[in-house]
C-alpha angles and dihedrals in degrees: 000000000000091000095054095045091051096048095104091047092048094053091047092050089051089060091052090050092051091059101038106046096053089060100047093129095051117115109275118247120246101253089199092070120073117282127235098276129083113238118249122189134194139159117238126189120192140164127244116176092199091068126085086236107042094202116067126182120198135179111231123205113191144159105281136194084236134357115276149073118311095356121154120279114254122246114276144064115273137196117239120234124186119208128201122205126225128261114293089001127108137247090246097053095091104054092134099057097034093047090046091060090049088056089062095051107277132128102223120194122200111184125211096231143116095036125164128018099307108076141154116215096195090049087052088056090050091050092050089051092046089056091053093047092047092052090050087054091050090053087061097043112096090203092059127095086228097053110140092002103093123090123215091238117094138187138185135202139157147168125260107319089012090052091052091047088052087058088059096048096089088061091063098025111036092179092074110127105194134011127198136171138200106215088329118205124219111250143202108281089038117259087198092059092041094052090060086076094048117095102173128098113300133187129188115194111190144168120242091216097045106139094174099057105012114207096239092056101040124011098030094052089047090052091047093049099056117089103201132069106315142178132196114197112187114194110218110238091004119153130210099252108036096101094082122092094248141355115307138175086276091072091059088070102031127078113250099238122218099268127066126258091251092052093050094047091047089057093043093051092047095054102036090050093049091049093054093041090054098045104029099035104021089230110177090203088072091061093091089058093047098056108326143093099304093053092045090051090055089048091048090049089050091238091124143007119206146193125195141160088208113133095248094168091076120088121252088254089059098040115137117225136203128310108002110035101227125148151222100025116212094037136190115192106345137036120197114219128194105216113189101176138013106289149141126268124206132175116195132180121233089260090063096252113142111232100174135012131171144143125240115206100193141039113263149127103257136179117229117208108226096158093113095051118100112258112261145080123320143169118241117200129186116189112311095330119126109274115262124219113237127183123211115202 
Protein backbone atom coordinates (compact mmCIF):
# COMPACT_ATOMS: atom_id res chain seq x y z
CA UNK A 1 0.00 0.00 0.00
CA UNK A 2 2.87 2.35 0.80
CA UNK A 3 4.42 1.79 -2.59
CA UNK A 4 1.32 2.71 -4.58
CA UNK A 5 0.55 5.82 -2.48
CA UNK A 6 4.09 7.11 -3.00
CA UNK A 7 4.21 6.53 -6.77
CA UNK A 8 3.77 10.18 -7.74
CA UNK A 9 6.41 11.23 -5.24
CA UNK A 10 8.85 8.59 -6.48
CA UNK A 11 8.55 9.66 -10.08
CA UNK A 12 9.01 13.33 -9.20
CA UNK A 13 12.03 12.54 -7.06
CA UNK A 14 13.55 10.61 -9.95
CA UNK A 15 13.35 13.76 -12.06
CA UNK A 16 15.20 15.65 -9.35
CA UNK A 17 17.88 12.96 -9.17
CA UNK A 18 18.39 12.98 -12.92
CA UNK A 19 19.36 16.66 -12.77
CA UNK A 20 21.30 16.72 -9.52
CA UNK A 21 23.69 13.83 -9.68
CA UNK A 22 25.19 14.65 -13.03
CA UNK A 23 26.39 17.97 -11.57
CA UNK A 24 27.94 16.80 -8.32
CA UNK A 25 31.15 18.68 -8.94
CA UNK A 26 29.50 22.01 -9.73
CA UNK A 27 30.06 24.87 -7.33
CA UNK A 28 27.64 24.62 -4.41
CA UNK A 29 25.07 27.38 -4.07
CA UNK A 30 25.15 29.64 -1.05
CA UNK A 31 22.16 28.41 0.91
CA UNK A 32 22.17 31.68 2.84
CA UNK A 33 20.87 33.55 -0.21
CA UNK A 34 17.27 33.15 -1.45
CA UNK A 35 16.35 30.01 -3.36
CA UNK A 36 14.68 29.72 -6.76
CA UNK A 37 11.05 29.98 -5.62
CA UNK A 38 8.97 33.06 -4.87
CA UNK A 39 7.56 33.03 -1.32
CA UNK A 40 3.84 32.60 -0.86
CA UNK A 41 2.15 33.06 2.51
CA UNK A 42 -1.27 32.17 3.84
CA UNK A 43 -3.03 31.55 7.15
CA UNK A 44 -4.74 28.20 7.69
CA UNK A 45 -6.99 27.28 10.62
CA UNK A 46 -7.98 23.67 11.17
CA UNK A 47 -9.46 21.46 13.85
CA UNK A 48 -7.75 18.55 15.58
CA UNK A 49 -9.70 16.84 18.34
CA UNK A 50 -6.53 15.30 19.79
CA UNK A 51 -5.19 18.70 20.86
CA UNK A 52 -6.03 20.55 24.05
CA UNK A 53 -7.28 23.44 21.91
CA UNK A 54 -9.16 21.92 19.00
CA UNK A 55 -8.73 24.96 16.71
CA UNK A 56 -5.19 25.63 15.49
CA UNK A 57 -4.06 28.52 13.27
CA UNK A 58 -0.75 28.36 11.46
CA UNK A 59 1.09 30.69 9.12
CA UNK A 60 2.21 28.78 6.06
CA UNK A 61 5.18 29.80 3.93
CA UNK A 62 5.37 27.97 0.61
CA UNK A 63 6.85 28.05 -2.90
CA UNK A 64 4.54 30.32 -4.86
CA UNK A 65 4.00 31.14 -8.49
CA UNK A 66 4.71 34.70 -7.36
CA UNK A 67 5.45 36.41 -4.06
CA UNK A 68 2.47 37.40 -1.96
CA UNK A 69 -0.46 36.33 0.19
CA UNK A 70 -2.70 33.47 -0.97
CA UNK A 71 -0.89 33.16 -4.30
CA UNK A 72 -0.99 29.85 -6.16
CA UNK A 73 1.39 27.10 -5.11
CA UNK A 74 4.27 26.58 -7.53
CA UNK A 75 4.60 23.39 -9.55
CA UNK A 76 6.38 20.60 -7.73
CA UNK A 77 6.12 18.31 -4.74
CA UNK A 78 7.49 19.83 -1.55
CA UNK A 79 8.46 18.47 1.89
CA UNK A 80 6.63 19.90 4.90
CA UNK A 81 8.53 21.45 7.81
CA UNK A 82 6.94 22.58 11.08
CA UNK A 83 8.53 25.45 13.03
CA UNK A 84 8.16 26.21 16.74
CA UNK A 85 8.73 29.72 18.14
CA UNK A 86 10.60 30.62 21.30
CA UNK A 87 9.17 31.29 24.77
CA UNK A 88 7.14 34.52 24.94
CA UNK A 89 7.77 35.09 21.26
CA UNK A 90 5.24 34.78 18.45
CA UNK A 91 4.75 32.58 15.44
CA UNK A 92 5.33 35.53 13.08
CA UNK A 93 8.70 36.61 14.53
CA UNK A 94 10.67 34.40 12.15
CA UNK A 95 9.50 35.38 8.66
CA UNK A 96 13.08 35.64 7.45
CA UNK A 97 14.13 32.06 8.22
CA UNK A 98 10.76 30.40 7.49
CA UNK A 99 10.32 32.24 4.21
CA UNK A 100 13.89 31.42 3.26
CA UNK A 101 13.19 27.70 3.47
CA UNK A 102 10.05 28.17 1.37
CA UNK A 103 12.23 29.74 -1.34
CA UNK A 104 14.10 26.42 -1.50
CA UNK A 105 10.96 24.38 -2.03
CA UNK A 106 9.55 23.63 1.44
CA UNK A 107 6.12 24.19 2.91
CA UNK A 108 6.86 25.68 6.33
CA UNK A 109 4.15 25.79 9.02
CA UNK A 110 4.46 28.09 12.03
CA UNK A 111 1.56 27.55 14.48
CA UNK A 112 0.05 30.26 16.68
CA UNK A 113 0.26 28.26 19.93
CA UNK A 114 1.90 28.20 23.37
CA UNK A 115 1.84 31.96 23.90
CA UNK A 116 2.35 33.72 27.22
CA UNK A 117 3.88 32.34 30.41
CA UNK A 118 1.79 29.18 30.83
CA UNK A 119 2.93 26.65 28.28
CA UNK A 120 3.07 22.89 27.73
CA UNK A 121 6.12 21.66 25.88
CA UNK A 122 4.65 18.24 25.14
CA UNK A 123 1.47 19.84 23.80
CA UNK A 124 3.70 22.07 21.66
CA UNK A 125 5.22 18.93 20.15
CA UNK A 126 1.73 17.55 19.49
CA UNK A 127 0.74 20.82 17.81
CA UNK A 128 3.81 20.77 15.57
CA UNK A 129 2.99 17.19 14.62
CA UNK A 130 -0.65 18.17 13.96
CA UNK A 131 0.53 20.83 11.50
CA UNK A 132 2.55 18.25 9.59
CA UNK A 133 -0.30 15.75 9.52
CA UNK A 134 -2.81 18.38 8.42
CA UNK A 135 -0.57 19.48 5.57
CA UNK A 136 -0.23 15.84 4.50
CA UNK A 137 -4.03 15.67 4.42
CA UNK A 138 -4.25 18.86 2.36
CA UNK A 139 -1.87 17.29 -0.13
CA UNK A 140 -4.45 14.55 -0.71
CA UNK A 141 -7.49 16.85 -0.76
CA UNK A 142 -8.46 17.74 -4.33
CA UNK A 143 -10.21 20.88 -3.03
CA UNK A 144 -7.00 22.19 -1.46
CA UNK A 145 -4.49 24.59 -2.99
CA UNK A 146 -1.84 22.10 -1.86
CA UNK A 147 -3.41 19.08 -3.59
CA UNK A 148 -0.68 16.92 -5.12
CA UNK A 149 2.02 19.31 -3.89
CA UNK A 150 3.05 17.80 -0.53
CA UNK A 151 5.82 15.22 -0.20
CA UNK A 152 5.76 12.39 2.32
CA UNK A 153 9.05 13.55 3.88
CA UNK A 154 8.77 15.86 6.88
CA UNK A 155 11.04 17.91 9.10
CA UNK A 156 10.72 20.01 12.23
CA UNK A 157 12.79 22.77 13.79
CA UNK A 158 12.36 25.64 16.18
CA UNK A 159 14.01 28.29 18.32
CA UNK A 160 14.63 28.00 22.06
CA UNK A 161 11.46 26.46 23.56
CA UNK A 162 10.29 25.57 20.04
CA UNK A 163 13.61 23.89 19.35
CA UNK A 164 13.25 21.78 22.48
CA UNK A 165 9.66 20.92 21.55
CA UNK A 166 10.97 19.85 18.14
CA UNK A 167 13.13 17.34 19.97
CA UNK A 168 9.95 15.82 21.44
CA UNK A 169 8.05 15.54 18.15
CA UNK A 170 9.31 12.05 17.30
CA UNK A 171 7.67 10.75 20.49
CA UNK A 172 4.23 11.74 19.15
CA UNK A 173 4.94 11.61 15.41
CA UNK A 174 7.39 8.77 14.65
CA UNK A 175 7.33 9.52 10.90
CA UNK A 176 9.45 12.66 11.29
CA UNK A 177 12.47 12.50 8.95
CA UNK A 178 14.80 15.23 10.26
CA UNK A 179 15.01 17.44 13.38
CA UNK A 180 16.89 20.72 13.83
CA UNK A 181 17.01 23.39 16.51
CA UNK A 182 18.14 27.00 16.84
CA UNK A 183 19.60 27.45 20.33
CA UNK A 184 17.14 24.79 21.44
CA UNK A 185 16.21 24.78 25.14
CA UNK A 186 15.71 21.65 27.18
CA UNK A 187 12.06 21.13 28.00
CA UNK A 188 9.70 19.42 30.43
CA UNK A 189 9.57 16.52 29.64
CA UNK A 190 13.25 16.65 28.78
CA UNK A 191 14.12 16.92 25.10
CA UNK A 192 17.60 15.69 26.00
CA UNK A 193 16.17 12.47 27.42
CA UNK A 194 13.67 12.08 24.58
CA UNK A 195 16.33 12.49 21.90
CA UNK A 196 18.10 9.37 23.19
CA UNK A 197 15.28 7.44 21.49
CA UNK A 198 15.58 9.33 18.20
CA UNK A 199 17.78 7.76 15.51
CA UNK A 200 17.08 10.07 12.56
CA UNK A 201 19.17 13.00 11.32
CA UNK A 202 19.63 15.75 13.92
CA UNK A 203 21.13 19.22 13.84
CA UNK A 204 21.83 21.60 16.72
CA UNK A 205 22.62 25.18 15.72
CA UNK A 206 23.81 27.19 18.71
CA UNK A 207 25.45 30.46 19.69
CA UNK A 208 28.79 30.43 21.46
CA UNK A 209 27.74 33.46 23.58
CA UNK A 210 24.23 32.21 24.44
CA UNK A 211 23.65 33.05 28.12
CA UNK A 212 20.01 31.88 28.18
CA UNK A 213 20.46 28.29 27.02
CA UNK A 214 24.22 27.78 27.26
CA UNK A 215 25.58 25.18 24.86
CA UNK A 216 27.03 22.85 27.56
CA UNK A 217 23.64 22.61 29.29
CA UNK A 218 21.29 22.40 26.31
CA UNK A 219 22.43 21.94 22.71
CA UNK A 220 25.54 19.83 23.36
CA UNK A 221 23.67 17.28 25.54
CA UNK A 222 20.95 17.10 22.85
CA UNK A 223 23.58 16.46 20.20
CA UNK A 224 25.22 13.81 22.37
CA UNK A 225 21.92 12.09 23.14
CA UNK A 226 20.82 11.34 19.57
CA UNK A 227 21.94 8.07 18.01
CA UNK A 228 21.68 8.81 14.27
CA UNK A 229 23.65 11.07 11.94
CA UNK A 230 24.07 14.38 13.75
CA UNK A 231 25.60 17.82 13.42
CA UNK A 232 26.34 20.63 15.88
CA UNK A 233 27.02 24.03 14.32
CA UNK A 234 28.13 26.61 16.90
CA UNK A 235 27.96 30.18 15.59
CA UNK A 236 30.96 32.08 16.92
CA UNK A 237 29.73 35.11 18.84
CA UNK A 238 26.11 34.05 18.38
CA UNK A 239 23.49 35.06 20.96
CA UNK A 240 20.31 33.29 22.06
CA UNK A 241 17.77 35.63 20.50
CA UNK A 242 19.22 36.79 17.19
CA UNK A 243 17.22 34.39 15.02
CA UNK A 244 14.12 36.61 15.00
CA UNK A 245 13.50 39.19 12.28
CA UNK A 246 13.97 42.11 14.69
CA UNK A 247 14.57 42.92 18.35
CA UNK A 248 12.02 41.31 20.68
CA UNK A 249 11.38 40.93 24.40
CA UNK A 250 13.81 38.03 24.25
CA UNK A 251 16.70 40.42 23.70
CA UNK A 252 15.99 42.12 27.04
CA UNK A 253 17.14 39.01 28.91
CA UNK A 254 19.76 37.72 26.49
CA UNK A 255 23.32 38.84 26.08
CA UNK A 256 23.85 40.62 22.79
CA UNK A 257 26.60 38.43 21.38
CA UNK A 258 29.51 39.82 19.38
CA UNK A 259 28.00 39.48 15.88
CA UNK A 260 25.03 41.28 14.38
CA UNK A 261 21.53 39.85 13.98
CA UNK A 262 21.91 39.79 10.20
CA UNK A 263 25.22 37.89 10.48
CA UNK A 264 23.70 35.30 12.81
CA UNK A 265 20.60 34.80 10.66
CA UNK A 266 22.81 34.53 7.56
CA UNK A 267 24.71 31.62 9.09
CA UNK A 268 21.61 29.98 10.57
CA UNK A 269 19.80 30.09 7.21
CA UNK A 270 22.82 28.64 5.46
CA UNK A 271 23.17 25.61 7.70
CA UNK A 272 19.54 24.79 8.44
CA UNK A 273 18.77 24.94 4.71
CA UNK A 274 21.73 22.73 3.82
CA UNK A 275 20.67 20.24 6.53
CA UNK A 276 17.14 19.87 5.19
CA UNK A 277 18.35 19.89 1.56
CA UNK A 278 20.68 17.02 2.34
CA UNK A 279 18.33 14.87 4.38
CA UNK A 280 14.89 15.66 2.95
CA UNK A 281 15.84 16.20 -0.70
CA UNK A 282 19.13 14.32 -1.01
CA UNK A 283 20.61 17.39 -2.69
CA UNK A 284 24.26 16.76 -3.48
CA UNK A 285 24.85 20.52 -3.50
CA UNK A 286 24.41 20.50 0.28
CA UNK A 287 27.44 18.27 0.76
CA UNK A 288 29.99 21.13 1.09
CA UNK A 289 28.00 22.43 4.10
CA UNK A 290 27.75 18.99 5.72
CA UNK A 291 31.47 18.33 5.85
CA UNK A 292 33.04 19.87 2.75
CA UNK A 293 34.77 23.02 1.58
CA UNK A 294 32.04 25.52 2.47
CA UNK A 295 31.87 24.35 6.09
CA UNK A 296 35.65 24.23 6.32
CA UNK A 297 35.88 27.80 5.01
CA UNK A 298 33.53 29.04 7.75
CA UNK A 299 35.57 27.15 10.35
CA UNK A 300 38.83 28.61 9.01
CA UNK A 301 37.32 32.11 9.14
CA UNK A 302 36.22 31.43 12.75
CA UNK A 303 32.58 32.02 11.87
CA UNK A 304 31.54 28.60 13.22
CA UNK A 305 32.85 25.53 14.97
CA UNK A 306 31.28 22.14 14.43
CA UNK A 307 31.00 18.56 15.61
CA UNK A 308 29.53 15.64 13.66
CA UNK A 309 29.52 11.87 13.48
CA UNK A 310 28.92 12.04 9.73
CA UNK A 311 31.23 9.75 7.66
CA UNK A 312 33.11 12.62 6.06
CA UNK A 313 35.82 10.30 4.72
CA UNK A 314 33.52 9.14 1.92
CA UNK A 315 33.29 11.06 -1.33
CA UNK A 316 30.27 13.15 -2.25
CA UNK A 317 29.27 10.43 -4.72
CA UNK A 318 29.06 7.93 -1.85
CA UNK A 319 27.51 10.16 0.79
CA UNK A 320 24.75 8.57 2.88
CA UNK A 321 21.56 10.54 3.33
CA UNK A 322 18.81 10.59 5.93
CA UNK A 323 16.75 7.68 7.20
CA UNK A 324 18.11 4.54 5.57
CA UNK A 325 21.88 4.80 5.10
CA UNK A 326 22.35 3.68 1.49
CA UNK A 327 24.93 5.01 -0.93
CA UNK A 328 25.80 5.91 -3.66
CA UNK A 329 22.49 7.17 -4.99
CA UNK A 330 22.07 6.97 -7.97
CA UNK A 331 23.87 3.63 -8.11
CA UNK A 332 25.13 1.36 -10.86
CA UNK A 333 26.18 -2.11 -9.71
CA UNK A 334 26.49 -1.91 -5.93
CA UNK A 335 24.65 -0.15 -3.10
CA UNK A 336 26.35 0.10 0.32
CA UNK A 337 24.01 -0.35 3.27
CA UNK A 338 24.61 0.42 6.94
CA UNK A 339 22.79 -2.31 8.91
CA UNK A 340 22.65 -1.70 12.66
CA UNK A 341 20.45 -4.61 13.80
CA UNK A 342 19.18 -7.90 12.35
CA UNK A 343 16.53 -6.92 9.84
CA UNK A 344 14.91 -7.54 6.49
CA UNK A 345 15.82 -5.83 3.22
CA UNK A 346 13.42 -5.34 0.33
CA UNK A 347 13.66 -3.57 -3.03
CA UNK A 348 10.42 -2.91 -4.92
CA UNK A 349 9.63 -1.18 -8.18
CA UNK A 350 7.11 1.64 -8.46
CA UNK A 351 4.61 -0.93 -9.75
CA UNK A 352 4.80 -2.78 -6.44
CA UNK A 353 6.77 -5.75 -7.78
CA UNK A 354 9.37 -7.12 -5.34
CA UNK A 355 12.77 -7.40 -7.04
CA UNK A 356 14.88 -8.33 -4.02
CA UNK A 357 14.12 -9.61 -0.53
CA UNK A 358 16.47 -10.98 2.09
CA UNK A 359 17.22 -11.07 5.82
CA UNK A 360 20.42 -9.91 7.47
CA UNK A 361 21.24 -11.51 10.82
CA UNK A 362 24.12 -9.30 12.02
CA UNK A 363 24.99 -5.61 12.13
CA UNK A 364 27.31 -4.75 9.27
CA UNK A 365 28.16 -2.48 6.39
CA UNK A 366 27.22 -4.55 3.38
CA UNK A 367 27.27 -4.13 -0.38
CA UNK A 368 24.12 -5.10 -2.24
CA UNK A 369 24.55 -6.27 -5.85
CA UNK A 370 21.93 -4.53 -8.01
CA UNK A 371 23.74 -4.96 -11.32
CA UNK A 372 21.09 -7.33 -12.72
CA UNK A 373 18.12 -5.09 -11.93
CA UNK A 374 16.70 -3.02 -14.79
CA UNK A 375 17.76 0.61 -14.64
CA UNK A 376 15.09 2.80 -13.05
CA UNK A 377 13.53 4.02 -9.82
CA UNK A 378 13.02 1.73 -6.82
CA UNK A 379 11.97 1.76 -3.19
CA UNK A 380 14.51 0.34 -0.76
CA UNK A 381 13.13 -0.68 2.62
CA UNK A 382 15.11 -1.87 5.63
CA UNK A 383 12.97 -3.31 8.42
CA UNK A 384 10.09 -1.01 9.26
CA UNK A 385 11.87 2.23 8.33
CA UNK A 386 10.25 4.58 5.82
CA UNK A 387 11.16 3.41 2.28
CA UNK A 388 13.96 5.25 0.53
CA UNK A 389 13.97 6.13 -3.16
CA UNK A 390 17.01 4.79 -4.99
CA UNK A 391 17.85 5.33 -8.64
CA UNK A 392 19.77 2.79 -10.74
CA UNK A 393 21.56 4.22 -13.75
